[in-house]
MARNU-529483 format. One line per field, with one value per residue: x, y, z of N, C-alpha, C, O in turn. Coordinates in nm, 4 decimals, decimal comma. Example, Ala and Ser with C-alpha at 12.3 -4.5 7.8 and 13.67 -1.06 7.14 Angstrom:
residues 2
n_c1: (1,3190 | 1,2850);
n_c2: (-0,5690 | -0,2250);
n_c3: (0,7800 | 0,7080);
ca_c1: (1,2300 | 1,3670);
ca_c2: (-0,4500 | -0,1060);
ca_c3: (0,7800 | 0,7140);
c_c1: (1,3200 | 1,2900);
c_c2: (-0,3300 | 0,0030);
c_c3: (0,7800 | 0,7870);
o_c1: (1,4236 | 1,3409);
o_c2: (-0,3319 | 0,1138);
o_c3: (0,8465 | 0,8039);
end
This chain:
residues 85
n_c1: (14,0154 | 13,9133 | 13,8798 | 13,7475 | 13,7745 | 13,5883 | 13,6403 | 13,5338 | 13,3666 | 13,2636 | 13,2573 | 13,2687 | 13,3568 | 13,3453 | 13,4439 | 13,5720 | 13,3935 | 13,1493 | 13,2039 | 13,2171 | 13,0107 | 12,8964 | 12,9772 | 12,8545 | 12,5685 | 12,5475 | 12,7119 | 12,7224 | 12,5528 | 12,4670 | 12,2331 | 12,1972 | 11,9553 | 11,6841 | 11,3541 | 11,1437 | 10,8683 | 10,8283 | 11,0948 | 11,2212 | 11,5140 | 11,7349 | 11,8768 | 11,9480 | 11,7893 | 11,6455 | 11,5166 | 11,3749 | 11,2006 | 11,0265 | 10,9133 | 10,8325 | 10,5623 | 10,4208 | 10,3163 | 10,1095 | 9,8019 | 9,5447 | 9,4460 | 9,6319 | 9,6680 | 9,4891 | 9,2945 | 9,2193 | 9,0419 | 8,7062 | 8,4944 | 8,6428 | 8,7919 | 9,0144 | 9,2287 | 9,5645 | 9,8178 | 10,0607 | 10,2300 | 10,3921 | 10,2489 | 10,0132 | 10,1117 | 10,1975 | 9,9487 | 9,7887 | 9,9869 | 9,9037 | 9,6508);
n_c2: (16,3636 | 16,3003 | 16,4901 | 16,5134 | 16,6534 | 16,6803 | 16,6811 | 16,8222 | 16,9937 | 17,1998 | 17,0599 | 16,8800 | 16,5525 | 16,2901 | 16,0841 | 15,8834 | 15,6971 | 15,8655 | 16,0784 | 15,9234 | 15,8591 | 16,1529 | 16,1974 | 15,9985 | 16,0828 | 16,3537 | 16,4537 | 16,2375 | 16,1164 | 15,8594 | 15,5910 | 15,3108 | 15,1305 | 15,0226 | 15,0431 | 14,7687 | 14,7622 | 15,0099 | 15,2821 | 15,3966 | 15,5161 | 15,4704 | 15,6479 | 15,5037 | 15,2263 | 15,2636 | 15,4897 | 15,3664 | 15,2116 | 15,3697 | 15,4527 | 15,2477 | 15,2148 | 15,3813 | 15,2688 | 15,1286 | 14,9752 | 14,9974 | 15,2104 | 15,2540 | 15,3794 | 15,5782 | 15,9178 | 15,9392 | 16,0949 | 16,1903 | 16,2249 | 16,2818 | 16,1615 | 16,1532 | 15,9656 | 15,7668 | 15,6571 | 15,6301 | 15,6358 | 15,8620 | 16,0158 | 16,0576 | 16,1623 | 16,4329 | 16,5651 | 16,4869 | 16,6970 | 16,9414 | 16,9786);
n_c3: (8,5524 | 8,2117 | 7,9369 | 7,6037 | 7,2497 | 7,0191 | 6,6867 | 6,4837 | 6,5484 | 6,8413 | 7,0584 | 7,3558 | 7,4997 | 7,7531 | 7,7100 | 7,5103 | 7,3984 | 7,3944 | 7,2529 | 7,0273 | 6,9677 | 6,9662 | 6,7017 | 6,5004 | 6,5442 | 6,5079 | 6,3167 | 6,1242 | 5,7885 | 5,7779 | 5,8345 | 5,9528 | 6,0531 | 5,9729 | 5,8153 | 5,8138 | 5,6625 | 5,5060 | 5,2930 | 5,5234 | 5,7014 | 5,9708 | 6,2664 | 6,4576 | 6,7251 | 6,8480 | 6,7579 | 6,5037 | 6,5941 | 6,7310 | 6,4484 | 6,3462 | 6,4937 | 6,3774 | 6,1704 | 6,2586 | 6,1355 | 6,3508 | 6,6001 | 6,8932 | 7,0866 | 7,3723 | 7,4462 | 7,7565 | 7,9255 | 7,9931 | 7,7183 | 7,5395 | 7,3349 | 7,2015 | 6,9502 | 6,8805 | 6,6600 | 6,8422 | 7,1114 | 7,1743 | 7,0191 | 7,1610 | 7,4104 | 7,3620 | 7,2220 | 7,5215 | 7,6650 | 7,5313 | 7,5199);
ca_c1: (13,9006 | 13,9941 | 13,7801 | 13,7608 | 13,6804 | 13,5445 | 13,7406 | 13,4051 | 13,3033 | 13,3391 | 13,1510 | 13,3555 | 13,2565 | 13,4008 | 13,4927 | 13,5563 | 13,2674 | 13,0523 | 13,2925 | 13,1868 | 12,7929 | 12,8404 | 12,9855 | 12,7638 | 12,4799 | 12,5634 | 12,8074 | 12,7200 | 12,4509 | 12,4244 | 12,1118 | 12,2229 | 11,8504 | 11,5896 | 11,2211 | 11,0999 | 10,7569 | 10,8884 | 11,2525 | 11,2689 | 11,6478 | 11,7162 | 12,0115 | 11,9244 | 11,7120 | 11,5007 | 11,4316 | 11,3439 | 11,1115 | 10,8984 | 10,8759 | 10,7527 | 10,4564 | 10,3322 | 10,2916 | 10,0265 | 9,6285 | 9,4650 | 9,4667 | 9,6143 | 9,6485 | 9,3259 | 9,2625 | 9,1531 | 8,9683 | 8,5825 | 8,4148 | 8,7737 | 8,7983 | 9,1139 | 9,3257 | 9,6647 | 9,8662 | 10,1793 | 10,2474 | 10,4152 | 10,1280 | 9,9021 | 10,1554 | 10,1742 | 9,8151 | 9,8033 | 10,0230 | 9,8501 | 9,4505);
ca_c2: (16,3410 | 16,3108 | 16,5122 | 16,4572 | 16,7605 | 16,6616 | 16,7649 | 16,9058 | 17,0982 | 17,2448 | 16,9538 | 16,8222 | 16,4840 | 16,2874 | 15,9848 | 15,8217 | 15,6066 | 15,9444 | 16,1436 | 15,8088 | 15,8392 | 16,2199 | 16,1992 | 15,9359 | 16,1562 | 16,4797 | 16,4794 | 16,1766 | 16,1055 | 15,7162 | 15,5455 | 15,1962 | 15,0793 | 15,0060 | 14,9629 | 14,6473 | 14,7974 | 15,1229 | 15,2983 | 15,5025 | 15,4729 | 15,6023 | 15,6335 | 15,4113 | 15,1298 | 15,3143 | 15,5606 | 15,2882 | 15,1384 | 15,4558 | 15,4655 | 15,1084 | 15,2419 | 15,4661 | 15,1706 | 15,0577 | 15,0338 | 15,0669 | 15,3271 | 15,1560 | 15,4692 | 15,6567 | 15,9676 | 15,8807 | 16,2416 | 16,1629 | 16,2990 | 16,3592 | 16,0904 | 16,1303 | 15,8411 | 15,8086 | 15,5509 | 15,6454 | 15,6849 | 15,9417 | 16,1545 | 16,0840 | 16,2406 | 16,5528 | 16,5319 | 16,5402 | 16,8660 | 17,0590 | 16,9848);
ca_c3: (8,4180 | 8,0432 | 7,8429 | 7,4499 | 7,2064 | 6,8843 | 6,6074 | 6,3723 | 6,6544 | 6,9464 | 7,1849 | 7,4709 | 7,5804 | 7,8662 | 7,7270 | 7,3745 | 7,3311 | 7,4064 | 7,1866 | 6,9046 | 6,9385 | 6,9425 | 6,5727 | 6,4790 | 6,5533 | 6,4379 | 6,2229 | 6,0018 | 5,7938 | 5,7962 | 5,8919 | 5,9435 | 6,0573 | 5,7866 | 5,8175 | 5,6557 | 5,5941 | 5,3858 | 5,2787 | 5,5698 | 5,7623 | 6,1025 | 6,3184 | 6,5912 | 6,6840 | 6,9543 | 6,6588 | 6,4368 | 6,6747 | 6,7147 | 6,3564 | 6,2991 | 6,5705 | 6,3036 | 6,0509 | 6,2824 | 6,1548 | 6,4658 | 6,7235 | 7,0064 | 7,2364 | 7,3055 | 7,6159 | 7,8946 | 7,9671 | 7,9507 | 7,6012 | 7,4510 | 7,2232 | 7,0557 | 6,9540 | 6,8082 | 6,6879 | 6,9017 | 7,3154 | 7,1715 | 7,0052 | 7,2955 | 7,5750 | 7,3038 | 7,2880 | 7,6661 | 7,6853 | 7,4627 | 7,5385);
c_c1: (13,9153 | 13,8112 | 13,8292 | 13,6693 | 13,6828 | 13,6084 | 13,6386 | 13,3198 | 13,3447 | 13,2736 | 13,2857 | 13,3084 | 13,3913 | 13,4704 | 13,5269 | 13,4501 | 13,1613 | 13,0914 | 13,1968 | 13,0533 | 12,7692 | 12,8685 | 12,9151 | 12,6282 | 12,4651 | 12,6265 | 12,8059 | 12,5798 | 12,3778 | 12,3102 | 12,1153 | 12,0852 | 11,7153 | 11,4695 | 11,2071 | 10,9485 | 10,7942 | 11,0355 | 11,2673 | 11,4477 | 11,6399 | 11,8724 | 12,0198 | 11,8101 | 11,5982 | 11,4038 | 11,3195 | 11,2131 | 10,9688 | 10,8511 | 10,7917 | 10,5714 | 10,3469 | 10,2810 | 10,1504 | 9,8710 | 9,5736 | 9,5315 | 9,4972 | 9,6417 | 9,5030 | 9,3583 | 9,2039 | 9,0344 | 8,8274 | 8,5431 | 8,5252 | 8,7637 | 8,9131 | 9,2019 | 9,4534 | 9,7583 | 10,0021 | 10,1502 | 10,2825 | 10,3449 | 10,0421 | 9,9944 | 10,1883 | 10,0562 | 9,7703 | 9,8496 | 9,9681 | 9,6906 | 9,4679);
c_c2: (16,3838 | 16,3698 | 16,5275 | 16,5568 | 16,7158 | 16,7830 | 16,8650 | 17,0002 | 17,1653 | 17,1818 | 16,8900 | 16,7327 | 16,4068 | 16,1764 | 15,9607 | 15,7449 | 15,6984 | 16,0224 | 16,0630 | 15,8338 | 15,9841 | 16,2308 | 16,1514 | 16,0233 | 16,3099 | 16,5158 | 16,3710 | 16,1533 | 15,9661 | 15,6827 | 15,4241 | 15,0789 | 15,0865 | 14,9846 | 14,8997 | 14,6721 | 14,8903 | 15,1646 | 15,3471 | 15,4319 | 15,5088 | 15,5311 | 15,4852 | 15,2721 | 15,1841 | 15,4208 | 15,4928 | 15,2420 | 15,2397 | 15,4882 | 15,3724 | 15,1120 | 15,2949 | 15,3383 | 15,1028 | 15,0791 | 15,1013 | 15,1816 | 15,2851 | 15,2503 | 15,5500 | 15,7658 | 15,9406 | 15,9828 | 16,1847 | 16,2620 | 16,3388 | 16,2463 | 16,0430 | 16,0260 | 15,8477 | 15,6485 | 15,5157 | 15,6819 | 15,8206 | 16,0534 | 16,1230 | 16,1924 | 16,3785 | 16,5829 | 16,5889 | 16,6848 | 16,9610 | 17,0651 | 16,9581);
c_c3: (8,2871 | 7,9858 | 7,6932 | 7,3547 | 7,0725 | 6,7812 | 6,4884 | 6,4249 | 6,7143 | 7,0962 | 7,2717 | 7,4914 | 7,6976 | 7,8683 | 7,5476 | 7,2935 | 7,3160 | 7,2662 | 6,9880 | 6,8843 | 6,9262 | 6,7813 | 6,4911 | 6,4389 | 6,5013 | 6,3476 | 6,0616 | 5,9499 | 5,7407 | 5,8791 | 5,8751 | 6,0015 | 5,9986 | 5,8866 | 5,7344 | 5,6424 | 5,4928 | 5,3571 | 5,4249 | 5,6592 | 5,8706 | 6,1714 | 6,4160 | 6,6163 | 6,7465 | 6,8333 | 6,5725 | 6,4553 | 6,6856 | 6,5881 | 6,3322 | 6,3896 | 6,4690 | 6,1785 | 6,0949 | 6,2351 | 6,2282 | 6,5353 | 6,8165 | 7,1190 | 7,2511 | 7,4915 | 7,6724 | 7,9459 | 7,9044 | 7,8351 | 7,4820 | 7,3250 | 7,1062 | 7,0837 | 6,8740 | 6,8054 | 6,7773 | 7,0458 | 7,2895 | 7,1472 | 7,0734 | 7,4047 | 7,5214 | 7,3356 | 7,3997 | 7,7224 | 7,6289 | 7,5073 | 7,7262);
o_c1: (13,9291 | 13,6967 | 13,9474 | 13,5463 | 13,7910 | 13,6205 | 13,6806 | 13,2306 | 13,4534 | 13,2510 | 13,3929 | 13,1895 | 13,5017 | 13,5418 | 13,4890 | 13,4290 | 13,0693 | 13,0084 | 13,1485 | 12,9977 | 12,6559 | 12,7724 | 12,8868 | 12,5879 | 12,3600 | 12,5970 | 12,8520 | 12,4860 | 12,2698 | 12,2908 | 12,0432 | 12,1062 | 11,6571 | 11,4734 | 11,2313 | 10,8952 | 10,7917 | 11,1159 | 11,3851 | 11,4757 | 11,5459 | 11,9412 | 12,1002 | 11,7538 | 11,4811 | 11,2817 | 11,2047 | 11,1275 | 10,8520 | 10,7466 | 10,6771 | 10,4804 | 10,2268 | 10,1861 | 10,0812 | 9,8093 | 9,5449 | 9,6451 | 9,3972 | 9,6399 | 9,4257 | 9,4082 | 9,0952 | 8,9382 | 8,8240 | 8,5600 | 8,5079 | 8,7160 | 8,9201 | 9,2458 | 9,4560 | 9,7692 | 10,0466 | 10,0550 | 10,2274 | 10,3525 | 9,9441 | 9,9423 | 10,2113 | 10,0292 | 9,7227 | 9,7863 | 9,9817 | 9,6309 | 9,3676);
o_c2: (16,5028 | 16,3249 | 16,5532 | 16,5614 | 16,7161 | 16,9053 | 16,9622 | 17,0670 | 17,2164 | 17,2384 | 16,8626 | 16,7528 | 16,4574 | 16,1412 | 16,0502 | 15,7346 | 15,6613 | 16,0246 | 16,1188 | 15,8246 | 16,0105 | 16,2787 | 16,2219 | 16,0315 | 16,3588 | 16,6205 | 16,3941 | 16,1622 | 15,9581 | 15,7407 | 15,3859 | 14,9578 | 15,1948 | 14,9313 | 14,9192 | 14,5700 | 14,8445 | 15,0804 | 15,3206 | 15,3122 | 15,5828 | 15,4316 | 15,3920 | 15,2254 | 15,1631 | 15,4305 | 15,5361 | 15,2307 | 15,2092 | 15,5532 | 15,4007 | 15,0351 | 15,2679 | 15,3669 | 15,0391 | 15,1767 | 15,2204 | 15,2276 | 15,2524 | 15,2101 | 15,5757 | 15,7271 | 15,9031 | 15,9355 | 16,1400 | 16,3818 | 16,3996 | 16,2840 | 15,9699 | 15,9933 | 15,9394 | 15,5624 | 15,4012 | 15,7505 | 15,9077 | 16,1597 | 16,1862 | 16,2858 | 16,4614 | 16,6233 | 16,7022 | 16,7626 | 17,0741 | 17,1717 | 16,9527);
o_c3: (8,2585 | 7,9903 | 7,6703 | 7,3582 | 7,0138 | 6,7879 | 6,4257 | 6,3726 | 6,6873 | 7,2031 | 7,2178 | 7,5165 | 7,7175 | 7,9622 | 7,4722 | 7,1727 | 7,2432 | 7,1753 | 6,8895 | 6,7748 | 6,8857 | 6,7211 | 6,3942 | 6,3229 | 6,4599 | 6,2900 | 5,9498 | 6,0291 | 5,6820 | 5,9860 | 5,7830 | 5,9952 | 5,9926 | 5,9975 | 5,6153 | 5,5989 | 5,3785 | 5,3971 | 5,4486 | 5,6643 | 5,8995 | 6,1483 | 6,4201 | 6,5173 | 6,7149 | 6,8204 | 6,5626 | 6,3676 | 6,6614 | 6,5883 | 6,2972 | 6,3586 | 6,4693 | 6,1055 | 6,0155 | 6,2779 | 6,2162 | 6,5230 | 6,8804 | 7,2354 | 7,1588 | 7,5972 | 7,6286 | 8,0064 | 7,7897 | 7,8576 | 7,3764 | 7,2179 | 7,0074 | 7,1939 | 6,7920 | 6,8928 | 6,7856 | 7,0829 | 7,3569 | 7,2087 | 7,0340 | 7,4656 | 7,6094 | 7,4487 | 7,4056 | 7,7937 | 7,6756 | 7,5223 | 7,7974);
end
């Protein structure tokens, strides 16, 4: 088994590709994924996708607990609500 150590910290990765991803996410400030609705930039497509959901004007997600009435624009916020409530 190969182990590759990051030159910038003590992180040990099991492959060169995972080391490259580690360096991109932990040690670089580059954000190549840009929102077309505002000036925000993100390190990966998933984070950009989650951000774009926040621009949705309607509340796409609502709590199914009777009498609650909580709504949110993102599934993540609804899940956080479920954990808290």
